[in-house]
C-alpha positions in Angstrom: 26.4 -72.5 111.0 25.7 -69.4 113.1 28.6 -67.2 114.2 27.8 -68.0 117.8 28.0 -71.8 117.2 31.2 -71.3 115.2 32.9 -69.6 118.2 32.0 -72.6 120.4 33.5 -75.3 118.2 36.6 -77.1 119.2 38.2 -80.2 117.6 41.2 -82.3 118.2 42.9 -83.8 115.2 46.2 -85.4 114.0 48.9 -83.9 112.0 50.7 -85.9 109.3 53.3 -87.1 111.8 50.8 -88.2 114.4 51.0 -85.1 116.6 47.7 -84.1 118.2 46.6 -80.5 117.8 43.5 -78.5 118.9 41.7 -76.5 116.3 39.4 -73.7 117.5 38.3 -70.2 116.6 40.5 -67.3 117.5 39.2 -64.7 119.9 40.3 -61.6 121.8 42.1 -63.8 124.4 44.4 -65.1 121.7 45.8 -61.7 120.6 49.3 -62.1 122.2 49.6 -65.7 120.8 48.7 -64.5 117.3 51.1 -61.6 117.5 53.9 -63.9 118.7 53.2 -66.3 115.8 53.5 -63.6 113.2 56.3 -61.6 114.8 58.6 -64.1 116.4 58.0 -67.6 114.9 58.2 -66.8 111.3 61.3 -66.0 109.3 61.6 -62.7 107.4 61.0 -64.7 104.2 57.9 -66.3 105.6 56.5 -62.8 106.6 57.3 -61.5 103.2 55.4 -64.3 101.5 52.5 -63.8 103.9 52.3 -60.0 103.9 53.8 -59.3 100.5 56.5 -57.3 102.3 58.4 -57.0 105.7 56.4 -54.2 107.4 57.0 -54.2 111.1 53.4 -53.3 111.7 52.0 -56.2 109.7 52.0 -58.7 112.7 50.2 -56.2 115.0 47.6 -55.4 112.3 47.1 -59.1 111.7 46.6 -59.8 115.5 44.1 -56.9 115.7 42.1 -58.1 112.7 42.0 -61.8 113.8 41.4 -61.3 117.5 38.8 -58.5 117.6 35.2 -59.1 118.8 33.4 -61.9 116.9 31.9 -60.6 113.7 29.6 -62.0 111.0 32.1 -61.7 108.1 35.4 -63.1 109.6 36.1 -66.8 110.3 39.5 -67.4 111.9 40.9 -70.7 113.2 44.0 -71.5 115.1 45.8 -74.8 115.5 47.4 -75.3 119.0 50.0 -77.9 120.0 49.7 -77.8 123.8 49.9 -74.1 124.7 51.6 -73.2 121.4 49.7 -71.6 118.5 51.4 -73.2 115.5 49.3 -71.8 112.7 46.1 -69.9 111.7 43.7 -69.8 108.7 41.0 -67.2 108.1 38.6 -66.0 105.5 36.8 -62.7 105.3 33.4 -62.6 103.5 32.9 -59.4 101.5 29.5 -57.8 102.0 28.9 -57.6 98.3 30.0 -61.3 97.7 28.5 -63.4 100.5 29.4 -66.7 98.8 33.1 -65.8 98.6 35.8 -66.1 101.3 39.0 -64.1 101.0 41.6 -66.6 102.4 44.8 -66.2 104.4 47.0 -68.9 105.9 50.2 -69.1 108.0 52.1 -71.8 109.9 55.1 -71.3 112.2 58.3 -72.2 110.4 59.2 -75.1 112.6 55.8 -76.7 112.2 55.7 -76.5 108.4 55.6 -79.6 106.2 53.7 -81.5 108.9 50.2 -81.1 107.5 49.1 -78.2 109.8 48.1 -75.9 106.9 46.0 -78.5 105.1 44.3 -79.6 108.4 43.4 -75.9 109.1 42.1 -75.5 105.6 39.8 -78.5 105.9 38.3 -77.2 109.1 37.9 -73.7 107.6 36.2 -75.2 104.5 33.7 -76.9 106.8 33.0 -73.6 108.8 32.8 -71.5 105.6 30.4 -73.9 103.9 28.2 -73.6 107.0 28.1 -69.9 106.4 27.1 -70.2 102.8 30.6 -69.6 101.3 31.0 -71.5 98.0 34.5 -70.4 96.9 37.8 -69.4 98.5 39.9 -66.8 96.8 43.5 -65.7 97.8 46.3 -63.5 96.5 49.7 -65.2 96.6 53.2 -64.4 95.4 54.4 -66.5 92.5 57.4 -67.7 94.5 55.3 -69.0 97.4 55.7 -72.6 96.5 54.6 -73.9 99.9 51.1 -72.4 99.8 50.6 -73.5 96.2 51.6 -77.0 97.1 49.0 -76.9 99.9 46.3 -75.8 97.5 47.3 -78.4 94.9 47.1 -81.2 97.5 43.7 -80.4 98.9 41.8 -82.5 96.5 39.6 -79.6 95.3 39.9 -77.9 91.9 42.3 -75.0 91.9 42.1 -72.1 89.4 45.1 -69.7 89.1 45.4 -66.4 87.3 48.8 -64.5 87.1 48.6 -60.7 87.4 51.7 -58.5 87.8 53.8 -61.0 89.7 50.8 -62.1 91.9 48.7 -65.2 91.5 45.0 -65.0 92.2 43.9 -68.4 93.4 40.3 -69.6 93.3 39.1 -72.8 95.0 35.4 -73.8 94.6 34.1 -75.6 97.7 32.1 -78.4 96.2 30.4 -80.2 99.1 29.9 -83.4 97.1 33.4 -83.6 95.5 34.4 -87.3 95.9 38.0 -86.5 95.0 38.2 -84.1 98.0 36.6 -86.6 100.3 39.0 -89.4 99.2 41.9 -87.0 99.7 40.7 -86.1 103.3 40.3 -89.8 104.1 43.8 -90.7 102.8 45.4 -87.8 104.8 43.5 -89.0 107.9 44.6 -92.6 107.3 48.3 -91.6 107.0 48.2 -89.5 110.2 46.4 -92.2 112.1 48.9 -94.9 111.1 51.8 -92.5 112.0 50.3 -91.9 115.5 50.0 -95.7 116.1 53.6 -96.5 115.4 54.7 -95.9 119.0 51.9 -98.2 120.2 52.3 -101.2 117.8 55.9 -100.9 116.8 57.6 -99.3 119.8 61.4 -99.2 120.2 61.2 -99.1 124.0 58.6 -99.9 126.6 58.1 -99.1 130.3 55.7 -100.8 132.7 54.5 -98.4 135.4 53.2 -100.0 138.6 55.5 -103.1 138.8 55.1 -104.8 142.1 57.5 -107.1 143.9 54.5 -109.5 144.5 54.6 -112.4 142.1 51.4 -112.8 140.1 50.5 -109.1 140.2 49.4 -107.5 137.0 52.3 -105.2 136.5 54.9 -107.9 137.4 53.1 -110.4 135.0 53.2 -107.9 132.1 56.8 -107.0 132.7 57.8 -110.7 132.7 55.8 -111.4 129.5 57.4 -108.6 127.7 60.9 -109.8 128.6 60.2 -113.4 128.0 58.4 -112.7 124.7 61.7 -111.5 123.2 61.0 -107.8 122.8 64.3 -106.5 121.3 64.3 -103.0 122.7 64.8 -101.6 126.2 62.2 -102.7 128.8 62.0 -100.5 131.9 60.1 -100.8 135.2 58.7 -98.1 137.4 57.6 -98.3 141.0 58.4 -95.6 143.7 59.2 -98.3 146.3 61.1 -101.0 144.5 64.8 -100.9 143.8 65.1 -104.0 141.6 63.2 -107.1 140.4 64.9 -110.2 139.1 68.2 -108.4 139.1 66.9 -105.6 136.9 66.6 -102.0 138.2 63.2 -100.5 139.0 63.0 -96.7 138.7 61.0 -94.5 141.1 59.2 -92.4 138.4 58.8 -92.1 134.7 60.9 -88.9 134.8 63.8 -90.9 136.4 64.0 -93.4 133.6 67.3 -93.5 131.7 65.5 -93.0 128.4 62.1 -91.9 127.3 60.0 -95.0 126.3 57.9 -94.9 123.2 55.2 -96.9 125.0 54.1 -97.0 128.7 51.9 -99.8 130.1 50.1 -98.4 133.2 49.4 -101.1 135.8 48.5 -98.6 138.5 45.3 -98.3 140.5 42.5 -96.2 138.8 42.9 -93.1 141.1 46.6 -92.9 140.1 46.1 -93.3 136.3 45.6 -89.7 135.4 48.6 -88.4 137.3 50.9 -91.0 135.8 49.6 -90.2 132.4 50.4 -86.5 132.9 53.9 -87.5 134.0 54.3 -89.7 130.9 53.2 -86.9 128.7 55.6 -84.4 130.2 58.4 -86.9 129.8 57.7 -87.4 126.0 56.0 -90.8 126.0 54.1 -91.3 122.8 51.6 -94.1 123.6 49.8 -95.5 126.7 48.1 -98.8 127.5 45.9 -98.4 130.6 45.0 -101.7 132.4 43.0 -100.3 135.3 39.2 -100.0 135.2 36.6 -98.0 137.1 38.0 -94.5 136.4 35.7 -91.7 137.7 34.6 -88.9 135.4 37.2 -86.4 136.5 40.0 -89.0 136.2 38.8 -89.9 132.8 38.7 -86.3 131.7 42.3 -85.7 133.0 43.5 -88.9 131.3 42.2 -88.0 127.9 43.3 -84.4 128.3 46.9 -85.5 129.1 46.9 -87.8 126.0 45.7 -85.1 123.7 47.9 -82.4 125.1 51.0 -84.5 124.8 50.1 -86.3 121.6 49.9 -89.8 123.2 47.7 -92.5 121.7 45.7 -94.4 124.4 44.5 -98.0 124.6 42.0 -98.6 127.4 41.3 -98.0 130.2 40.1 -101.5 131.3 42.4 -103.1 128.8 43.8 -106.6 128.8 46.9 -105.2 127.0 48.3 -105.6 123.5 50.5 -108.0 121.6 52.5 -107.6 118.4 53.9 -110.8 116.8 56.0 -109.1 114.1 59.4 -110.8 114.4 61.0 -107.3 114.5 58.9 -106.4 117.5 57.7 -109.5 119.4 55.8 -107.4 122.0 53.6 -109.4 124.5 52.3 -106.6 126.8 49.1 -108.3 128.1 48.1 -110.4 131.1 45.6 -112.7 129.5 47.4 -115.9 128.7 49.8 -117.4 126.2 51.6 -115.2 123.6 49.5 -115.5 120.4 50.8 -117.6 117.6 52.5 -115.4 115.0 50.4 -115.0 111.9 48.2 -112.8 109.8 45.0 -112.3 111.7 44.5 -108.9 113.3 42.3 -109.1 116.5 40.7 -106.2 118.4 38.2 -106.8 121.2 36.5 -104.6 123.8 36.0 -107.4 126.3 39.1 -108.9 127.8 37.3 -112.2 128.5 36.2 -112.4 124.8 39.8 -111.7 123.8 41.2 -114.6 125.9 38.5 -117.0 124.5 39.1 -115.8 120.9 42.9 -116.2 121.0 42.5 -119.6 122.5 40.2 -120.8 119.8 42.4 -119.3 117.0 45.3 -121.2 118.5 43.4 -124.5 118.4 42.9 -123.8 114.6 46.5 -122.8 114.1 45.5 -119.3 112.9 48.2 -116.9 113.9 47.8 -113.3 114.9 49.6 -110.3 113.5 48.6 -107.9 116.3 46.1 -108.1 119.2 44.6 -105.1 121.0 42.3 -105.2 123.9 40.5 -101.9 123.4 38.7 -101.9 126.8 36.6 -98.8 127.4 38.0 -97.3 124.1 38.7 -93.7 125.2 40.9 -93.2 122.2 42.2 -96.1 120.0 39.2 -97.8 118.4 38.4 -100.5 115.8 38.6 -97.8 113.1 42.3 -97.1 114.1 43.1 -100.8 114.0 41.5 -101.3 110.6 43.7 -98.6 109.1 46.8 -100.0 110.7 46.1 -103.6 109.4 45.3 -102.2 106.0 48.9 -101.1 105.5 51.0 -103.2 107.9 52.0 -105.7 105.2 51.1 -108.7 107.4 47.4 -108.8 108.1 45.0 -110.6 105.7 42.1 -111.2 108.1 40.6 -108.8 110.7 38.5 -110.0 113.7 36.6 -107.5 115.8 34.5 -107.6 118.9 33.0 -104.2 119.4 30.3 -103.4 121.9 29.9 -99.8 120.9 30.7 -97.4 118.1 32.1 -94.0 119.0 32.6 -92.8 115.4 30.5 -95.1 113.3 30.5 -93.0 110.2 34.3 -92.9 110.0 34.3 -96.6 110.9 31.9 -97.4 108.0 34.0 -95.4 105.5 37.2 -97.1 106.6 35.7 -100.6 106.7 34.1 -100.1 103.2 37.6 -99.5 101.9 39.4 -102.2 103.9 36.9 -105.0 103.2 37.8 -104.7 99.6 41.3 -105.9 100.5 40.8 -108.3 103.4 37.8 -110.0 105.2 36.6 -108.1 108.3 34.6 -110.2 110.7 32.8 -109.0 113.8 30.5 -110.3 116.5 27.3 -108.3 116.4 27.2 -107.7 120.2 24.6 -105.7 122.1 21.6 -106.4 119.8 18.4 -105.1 121.2 15.0 -104.2 119.9 13.9 -102.4 123.1 15.6 -99.2 122.5 12.9 -97.5 120.4 9.8 -98.5 122.3 7.2 -95.8 122.2 8.9 -94.1 119.2 6.8 -91.3 117.8 6.7 -92.6 114.2 6.8 -95.9 112.3 10.2 -94.9 111.0 11.6 -94.2 114.4 10.1 -97.4 115.7 11.8 -99.4 112.9 15.2 -97.9 113.6 16.2 -100.3 116.4 19.8 -100.7 117.4 19.8 -104.0 115.5 18.6 -102.4 112.3 21.1 -99.6 112.6 24.1 -101.9 113.2 23.0 -104.2 110.4 22.9 -101.2 108.0 26.4 -100.3 109.1 27.7 -103.8 108.5 25.9 -104.4 105.3 27.1 -101.2 103.7 30.7 -101.6 104.9 31.0 -105.2 103.7 31.6 -106.5 107.2 30.9 -110.1 108.0 28.7 -109.9 111.1 28.3 -113.1 113.1 26.1 -113.7 116.2 28.6 -115.4 118.5 32.3 -116.0 119.1 31.8 -119.6 117.9 30.3 -118.4 114.6 33.1 -115.9 114.2 35.7 -118.6 114.6 33.8 -121.0 112.3 33.8 -118.4 109.6 37.4 -117.4 110.1 38.4 -121.0 109.7 36.9 -121.1 106.2 37.9 -117.7 105.0 41.5 -118.1 106.2 42.0 -121.4 104.5 39.7 -121.5 101.4 39.0 -119.4 98.3 35.7 -117.6 98.1 32.7 -119.3 96.3 30.9 -117.8 93.3 28.4 -115.1 94.5 25.6 -117.4 93.4 26.1 -119.7 96.4 25.3 -123.2 94.9 26.6 -126.0 97.1 27.0 -129.7 96.6 26.7 -132.0 99.6 28.6 -135.3 99.5 28.1 -137.7 102.4 28.6 -141.4 103.3 25.4 -141.5 105.2 22.0 -140.3 104.1 20.9 -138.8 107.4 23.9 -136.5 107.8 23.5 -135.4 104.2 19.9 -134.5 104.7 20.8 -132.5 107.8 23.5 -130.7 105.8 21.1 -129.9 103.0 18.6 -128.4 105.5 21.2 -126.3 107.2 22.4 -124.9 103.8 18.9 -124.1 102.8 18.2 -122.4 106.1 21.4 -120.3 105.5 20.1 -119.1 102.2 22.3 -121.3 100.0 21.0 -123.4 97.1 21.6 -127.1 96.2 21.4 -127.6 92.5 20.5 -131.0 91.1 23.6 -132.7 89.8 23.9 -134.7 86.6 23.7 -138.4 86.4 27.3 -138.7 85.4 28.2 -139.3 89.1 26.3 -142.6 89.2 29.1 -144.5 87.5 31.4 -143.6 90.4 29.0 -144.7 93.1 28.2 -148.1 94.6 24.7 -149.7 94.2 22.1 -148.0 96.3 23.8 -144.6 96.3 22.0 -141.3 95.5 23.7 -139.0 93.0 21.4 -135.9 92.7 22.4 -133.6 95.6 22.8 -134.3 98.4 25.0 -137.1 97.1 24.8 -140.2 99.3 27.8 -142.5 98.6 26.7 -145.0 101.3 29.2 -146.5 103.7 30.6 -148.7 101.0 32.6 -145.9 99.4 36.4 -146.1 99.9 38.9 -143.2 99.8 39.9 -143.7 96.2 36.4 -143.7 94.8 35.4 -140.8 97.1 38.4 -138.8 95.9 37.4 -139.3 92.2 33.9 -138.3 93.1 35.0 -135.1 94.7 37.1 -134.2 91.7 34.1 -134.8 89.4 31.8 -132.6 91.6 34.4 -129.9 91.7 34.6 -129.9 87.9 30.8 -129.3 87.6 30.1 -125.7 86.8 26.8 -126.0 88.5 28.5 -126.0 91.9 30.3 -123.1 93.7 31.2 -124.8 97.0 31.5 -128.4 98.3 30.5 -129.7 101.7 31.7 -133.2 102.6 30.0 -135.0 105.5 31.6 -138.2 106.8 30.5 -140.4 109.7 32.6 -143.3 111.1 31.5 -146.7 109.8 32.4 -150.3 110.6 33.7 -150.8 107.0 36.6 -148.4 107.7 38.6 -151.1 109.5 41.9 -149.2 109.2 43.3 -145.9 108.2 43.7 -147.0 104.6 40.0 -147.6 104.2 38.9 -144.5 106.1 37.1 -142.1 103.7 38.7 -139.2 105.5 41.8 -140.2 103.5 40.1 -138.8 100.4 40.3 -135.4 102.0 43.8 -135.7 103.5 45.4 -137.1 100.4 43.8 -134.7 98.0 44.3 -130.9 97.7 42.8 -128.5 100.2 42.9 -125.6 97.8 40.6 -126.3 94.9 38.7 -124.2 92.3 35.9 -123.9 94.7 35.9 -123.8 98.5 35.6 -127.1 100.4 34.6 -127.8 104.0 34.0 -131.0 105.8 31.8 -132.1 108.7 33.0 -134.9 111.0 30.2 -135.2 113.6 32.3 -137.4 115.8 35.2 -135.0 116.4 35.5 -133.5 119.8 36.2 -129.9 119.0 33.6 -127.6 117.2 36.1 -126.7 114.3 39.6 -127.5 113.4 42.0 -127.4 110.4 43.4 -130.6 108.8 46.5 -130.2 106.7 46.1 -131.9 103.3 48.6 -133.2 100.8 49.2 -129.8 99.1 50.2 -128.3 102.5 47.1 -126.2 102.7 44.4 -126.5 105.4 40.9 -127.8 105.3 38.2 -126.5 107.8 36.5 -129.4 109.5 33.3 -128.9 111.6 31.5 -131.1 114.0 28.1 -129.6 113.1 26.4 -129.1 109.7 24.8 -125.8 110.9 28.2 -124.2 111.7 29.6 -125.3 108.3 26.5 -124.0 106.5 26.7 -120.6 108.2 30.4 -120.3 107.4 29.7 -121.0 103.7 26.9 -118.5 103.7 29.2 -115.8 105.1 31.7 -116.7 102.4 29.0 -116.4 99.7 28.0 -113.0 101.1 31.6 -111.7 101.0 31.9 -112.9 97.4 28.7 -110.9 96.6 30.0 -107.8 98.3 33.3 -108.0 96.4 31.3 -108.5 93.1 29.3 -105.3 93.8 30.9 -102.4 91.9 32.2 -99.4 93.9 29.3 -97.0 93.7 29.0 -93.2 93.8 26.6 -91.3 96.1 23.0 -91.5 94.8 22.0 -88.7 92.5 19.0 -86.6 93.3 18.8 -83.7 90.7 16.8 -80.6 91.1 16.8 -80.3 94.9 16.2 -76.7 96.2 18.6 -76.4 99.2 18.0 -72.7 99.7 14.2 -73.2 100.0 14.7 -76.1 102.4 17.2 -74.1 104.6 14.9 -71.1 104.7 11.9 -73.2 105.7 13.8 -74.9 108.5 15.3 -71.7 109.8 11.9 -70.0 109.9 10.3 -73.0 111.7 13.0 -73.2 114.3 13.0 -69.4 114.9 9.3 -69.7 115.8 9.8 -73.1 117.6 13.3 -73.0 119.3 12.9 -76.4 120.8 11.8 -77.9 117.5 8.7 -80.0 116.8 6.5 -81.5 114.1 6.0 -79.5 111.0 2.4 -78.7 110.2 0.9 -80.2 106.9 1.8 -77.1 104.9 5.4 -77.0 106.1 5.7 -80.8 105.5 4.5 -80.5 102.0 6.8 -77.5 101.3 9.9 -79.3 102.6 9.2 -82.5 100.7 8.5 -80.5 97.6 11.9 -78.7 97.9 13.6 -82.1 97.3 11.2 -83.4 94.7 9.6 -86.0 97.0 6.2 -87.0 95.4 3.6 -86.0 98.0 0.1 -86.4 96.6 -2.0 -83.2 96.0 -2.9 -81.9 99.4 -5.0 -78.9 100.4 -5.0 -77.5 103.9 -8.5 -76.7 105.2 -9.0 -74.8 108.4 -12.8 -75.2 108.4 -15.6 -77.3 107.0 -16.4 -74.9 104.1 -12.8 -74.8 102.9 -12.7 -78.6 103.0 -15.8 -78.9 100.8 -14.4 -76.4 98.3 -11.1 -78.3 98.1 -12.8 -81.6 97.7 -15.1 -80.2 94.9 -12.1 -78.8 93.1 -10.1 -82.0 93.2 -12.7 -84.3 91.6 -16.3 -84.6 90.5 -17.8 -85.6 93.8 -20.7 -87.9 93.4 -19.6 -89.0 89.9 -16.1 -90.5 89.4 -14.0 -89.2 92.2 -13.5 -89.5 95.9 -11.3 -87.8 98.5 -9.7 -88.5 101.9 -10.0 -86.2 104.8 -7.3 -86.2 107.5 -7.7 -84.3 110.8 -4.7 -82.5 112.2 -3.7 -81.0 115.5 -0.2 -80.0 116.8 1.6 -83.0 118.4 -0.4 -85.5 116.5 1.2 -89.0 116.4 -0.6 -91.7 114.4 -3.6 -90.5 112.5 -5.2 -93.9 111.8 -4.9 -95.1 115.4 -6.5 -91.8 116.6 -9.4 -92.1 114.3 -8.3 -89.0 112.4 -8.7 -90.4 108.8 -11.8 -90.7 106.6 -11.4 -92.2 103.1 -13.6 -92.7 100.1 -15.7 -89.6 100.6 -17.8 -89.1 97.4 -20.3 -86.4 98.1 -20.2 -83.0 99.7 -22.4 -84.2 102.5 -20.0 -87.0 103.3 -17.1 -84.4 103.5 -19.2 -82.1 105.7 -20.2 -85.0 107.9 -16.6 -86.2 108.3 -15.4 -82.8 109.2 -18.1 -82.4 111.8 -17.2 -85.8 113.3 -13.6 -84.5 113.7 -14.9 -81.4 115.5 -16.9 -83.5 117.8 -14.1 -86.0 118.5 -11.2 -83.6 118.9 -12.9 -80.4 119.9 -10.7 -77.3 120.3 -7.6 -79.4 119.7 -8.5 -79.7 116.0 -6.5 -77.2 113.9 -8.0 -78.2 110.6 -7.8 -81.0 108.0 -5.9 -82.1 104.9 -7.9 -82.9 101.8 -6.4 -85.3 99.3 -7.7 -87.2 96.3 -8.0 -90.9 96.8 -4.9 -92.6 95.4 -5.1 -95.5 93.0 -4.2 -98.8 94.6 -0.7 -100.2 94.6 1.9 -101.6 96.9 2.0 -99.7 100.1 5.6 -98.8 101.3 7.1 -97.1 104.3 10.0 -94.8 103.6 11.7 -92.5 106.0 14.7 -91.0 107.7 15.8 -91.1 111.4 18.8 -89.1 112.7 20.6 -91.4 115.1 22.7 -89.4 117.5 25.6 -91.8 117.1 25.3 -93.2 113.7 23.8 -90.2 111.9 21.0 -90.2 109.4 19.5 -93.6 108.6 17.2 -94.1 105.5 14.6 -96.9 105.9 12.4 -98.7 103.4 9.7 -101.3 104.3 6.4 -102.7 103.5 4.0 -100.0 104.7 0.5 -99.1 105.5 -1.2 -99.7 108.9 0.3 -103.1 109.2 3.9 -102.0 108.9 4.7 -102.8 112.6 3.1 -106.2 112.3 4.9 -107.2 109.1 8.2 -105.9 110.3 9.7 -106.1 106.8 12.1 -103.3 106.4 15.7 -102.5 105.5 17.9 -99.6 106.3 21.1 -97.9 105.2 23.2 -95.1 106.6 23.1 -91.9 104.6 24.4 -90.8 102.2 23.1 -93.7 100.1 25.0 -94.9 97.1 23.5 -95.8 93.8 24.1 -99.5 94.7 22.2 -99.0 98.0 19.1 -97.9 96.1 19.1 -101.3 94.3 20.0 -103.5 97.3 17.5 -101.9 99.6 14.6 -102.9 97.4 16.1 -106.4 96.7 16.7 -107.1 100.4 13.0 -106.7 101.4 11.2 -110.0 102.0 8.3 -108.5 100.1 10.6 -107.7 97.1 8.5 -109.9 94.8 5.5 -107.5 95.4 7.7 -104.8 93.8 9.4 -106.7 91.0 6.2 -108.5 90.0 5.1 -112.1 89.7 2.7 -114.0 87.5 -0.6 -112.2 87.5 0.8 -109.0 89.2 2.9 -106.5 87.3 5.9 -104.9 89.0 5.9 -101.4 90.3 8.0 -98.5 88.9 11.3 -99.4 90.7 13.2 -96.2 89.4 10.4 -94.1 91.1 10.9 -96.0 94.4 14.7 -95.6 94.1 14.2 -91.9 93.4 12.2 -91.5 96.7 15.1 -93.1 98.6 17.8 -91.0 96.9 15.8 -87.8 97.6 15.3 -88.8 101.3 19.1 -89.4 101.6 19.8 -86.0 100.1 17.2 -84.3 102.4 18.9 -85.9 105.4 22.3 -84.6 104.3 21.0 -81.1 103.5 18.9 -80.7 106.6 20.7 -82.0 109.7 17.9 -80.6 111.8 15.6 -83.2 110.3 15.4 -85.9 113.0 12.4 -87.8 111.7 10.7 -88.0 108.3 8.0 -90.7 108.1 6.4 -91.2 104.6 3.8 -93.9 105.1 2.3 -95.0 102.9 4.2 -94.4 99.7 2.0 -96.1 97.1 4.1 -97.7 94.4 2.4 -98.5 91.1 3.6 -99.5 87.6 3.3 -95.9 86.6 5.1 -94.2 89.5 5.1 -93.7 93.2 3.3 -91.2 95.4 3.3 -90.5 99.1 -0.2 -90.0 100.6 0.8 -89.3 104.2 4.0 -87.8 105.7 5.2 -86.4 109.0 8.4 -84.5 109.6 10.0 -83.5 112.9 12.8 -80.8 113.2 15.2 -80.0 116.1 17.9 -77.4 116.3 21.2 -79.2 115.5 24.5 -78.0 114.2 25.8 -79.1 110.8 27.9 -82.2 111.0 30.5 -83.1 108.4 31.3 -86.8 108.7 34.4 -86.3 106.5 35.9 -83.7 108.8 39.1 -85.0 110.5 38.8 -84.9 114.3 39.6 -87.3 117.2 36.6 -88.8 119.0 36.1 -87.6 122.6 34.5 -90.3 124.7 31.5 -89.4 126.7 33.2 -90.5 130.0 35.8 -87.7 129.4 33.4 -84.9 128.6 33.4 -81.8 130.8 30.8 -81.7 133.5 
């Protein structure tokens, strides 16, 4: 990180109590604030601990040092709550020890023990790492328990040495320290949950914009809050209304008899920002904004007001929120009926989707713990809600409808943790393959929005469905039944052969397996029945026999789930003979999950309550039931996967890579494609196996290189690849010649390049012909929202046609390396099959791990396209590669900061 970039960085983040602060570098304009902090808002004891004495000149000297002109060897950050500087952290980098930062830290007395010091240190660690600092050192007094507690709680190793009453503290800044990352995440989770308390468990509520007109939005929300049984004060604001339904209406937020925790703004869009500023000045802690259509300036003012006054914001364009906790009973939305109380957390961006989803959940009898209509998502997001549900003590199922991801890397980390505790289901909305048309490399072309989102969901363990219907179908199963074994073997039992065959087809299409069952079932079946799987009982089966059959199938260890398909028959003359009785009179909760299909029922899915009091999901369609079972199998597989560490890539030379990138961008400020030599050097710095390559600027050098590589004309051959700046696809441009075995062939090929490409030709790359193997595509794309994405696919010139690729967000874990290979449709080509040996899978996984590390080490790398990588039983080698760099600041996905929506950005 350059010093110029450092002095432009600003971040907003949450303290431990949910207060929003701004963290930014200190400059000359901050001198009076820094002097005031040290001189007036610290006790004598605090100054003694900070300056090792009580010198009157110390505050002035500190202000002069911290607020001078920007220099290369001082990094200083301040934390601001509104206009108040509440603390600062700085490090000086000695000229003779450029990897060491001499640390100092101070927080105003009234702001201590609220997490300000730790938050400042996290941001200073990020900035210092960007400047090459690898260790913090600080001198402290032995009695300074506060600062020692801060160091101990960071999550980094702390080394102390006592010397004459002073303690020398040394903190190594290990970038890959998993313990530190986990500690940062946990601090962020606690702060986030604390900030949401006023929103989801408020003690008092105000509705601003209440109209006398019946049916208006504000009037409706006010009535629903009161009728819903909210136990705290409910206040109404409208400058022209004196009372509504006998209750007073106040002219402004400032005129309210008490400061509400939560304000619901039902005012027109042009008035939202002004009302938000008034709420902030009054001390309101959370807002729900119902209006839509805010202009950019109003959006900026709204977000600024919320951040300046530490208010969390839902919306704008929100339907509202609902909290069914009996201690809260808050119904602050205008969509429909108050949700049934229960244990499903629901968050949606679309109000219409929210109404439909709540209605379908009500049909099923699935209750809701809390409902949030996120709207345009200026602040509170799906990530916030996941963290709330993770610890609210009520939620055991999370349902999300998200059209966009403002902070996908934070969302992925949170979801990966939360999905270990409860199922997280989403509708994969906004899928499109058109976003990358015309991409400059195969890797970029492969990184469609769909691929990126699938990578996010796969790594985080999120169950991604394609529609609201599929979401509800899956929720019906996961909410009522245990998970199957990860294997996913299903038995189908039906009383009609046709519906059983349809179910078997649907299960197979969903990737489930139907094992053949033993002949022991035949004794329980009438004549003419089929017992193998699908099991056809025929219409003659009655409830008692069917119940015994289901028990027998359940006991079979060959089966992980059971699907029962029943159609009405003329033999079921009354309820006592109806085979559905076998389901109702038996247990719903079994060793394995059970689902039913009743094609004559009028609703797509419902729950039946069985004899044990538990519920059985019943579908009208075999495809819906099969998809739900497949999602349950996938969740079981996810939970069976061990928690994995980041992929290891030993021997990477970060210093060489950074030096190469810095040199290229100094010569090419706008960025661009590395030339073949630069590409080879960058890949070599991270141990990526690029085949032997020699750069030849003319025909003579090409011949000499070819002759040195192999015995031309005897047992060797080379490839010649033309190069010019801005080159896109070599093969498509006719810039590749392979199998050249004689000097004359090399000369002829080079001359053809000169004739075809003229003055544009910069030279050619000479490479030995690689032994045959499986051609793969491997690469990295930096997505501006999701960050670096690592891709693997079947490669070569047909990679776009085959469209067989998988992707994961970097950094990859060791588990990702295995699942990426296994998830390819062409995986048998790699693992081997009769007559064809498998390739060196550890070598393939090593390529992926090193690409992941390269993407993390070099944020300026926007595309790396290795195609093809030839995988063989004895290793893997890349025979062609392209790399594009652009100037980009270092981004730490673990750094705590609030997302600022694009609609609220300056300018």
